[in-house]
C-alpha positions as CSV (number, residue, x, y, z in Angstrom):
1,M,-37.3,81.6,-14.9
2,L,-34.3,81.0,-17.1
3,K,-34.3,79.3,-20.2
4,I,-32.4,75.9,-20.6
5,K,-29.6,75.9,-23.3
6,S,-29.5,73.1,-25.8
7,K,-26.2,71.2,-26.4
8,R,-25.2,72.7,-29.6
9,G,-23.6,69.5,-30.9
10,A,-26.9,67.6,-30.4
11,V,-28.6,70.4,-32.3
12,K,-26.5,69.7,-35.3
13,R,-27.0,66.1,-35.3
14,F,-30.8,65.5,-34.6
15,K,-33.9,66.6,-36.5
16,L,-37.5,66.3,-35.5
17,T,-40.0,64.7,-38.0
18,G,-43.3,65.9,-38.6
19,S,-45.2,63.3,-36.3
20,G,-42.7,64.2,-33.4
21,K,-40.0,61.5,-33.8
22,V,-36.3,62.3,-33.7
23,K,-34.1,61.3,-36.6
24,H,-30.4,61.1,-37.3
25,Y,-27.8,60.1,-39.7
26,K,-25.6,56.9,-39.2
27,A,-22.1,56.9,-38.1
28,F,-19.0,55.5,-39.8
29,A,-19.6,57.1,-43.4
30,S,-17.0,60.0,-43.3
31,H,-13.8,58.3,-43.8
32,L,-11.9,55.0,-44.4
33,L,-14.5,54.1,-47.0
34,T,-12.4,52.2,-49.4
35,G,-12.7,49.1,-47.1
36,K,-16.4,49.2,-47.0
37,K,-18.7,47.4,-49.5
38,S,-20.8,49.6,-51.7
39,K,-24.1,48.3,-50.2
40,R,-23.0,49.4,-46.8
41,K,-22.0,52.8,-47.8
42,R,-25.3,53.2,-49.6
43,N,-27.1,52.2,-46.5
44,L,-25.0,54.6,-44.3
45,R,-26.4,57.6,-46.3
46,K,-29.9,57.0,-45.2
47,S,-31.3,58.6,-41.8
48,V,-32.9,56.6,-39.1
49,L,-34.9,57.2,-36.1
50,V,-33.5,57.4,-32.7
51,D,-34.3,54.3,-30.8
52,R,-36.8,54.5,-28.0
53,R,-34.2,53.6,-25.5
54,D,-32.0,56.6,-26.3
55,L,-34.9,59.0,-26.7
56,K,-34.8,60.1,-23.0
57,N,-31.2,61.1,-23.3
58,V,-31.7,62.9,-26.7
59,K,-34.7,64.9,-25.2
60,R,-32.5,66.0,-22.2
61,L,-29.9,67.3,-24.7
62,L,-32.6,69.2,-26.5
63,P,-35.1,70.6,-24.2
64,Y,-37.1,72.5,-26.9
65,L,-37.2,69.7,-29.5
């Protein structure tokens, strides 16, 4: 049986927590930051869990996660 390759872009974007949930960092925090409020930029630094509706697609991209 062949191994399934993980999508390399997804490997770099998602991490597994200790309890088995998947977390990721928020988008829109890399450039064009001068027009964004400090509070918004501060909240963009935090990581969040992947929504349950997207979990099936993320698991398909990362078969060994």
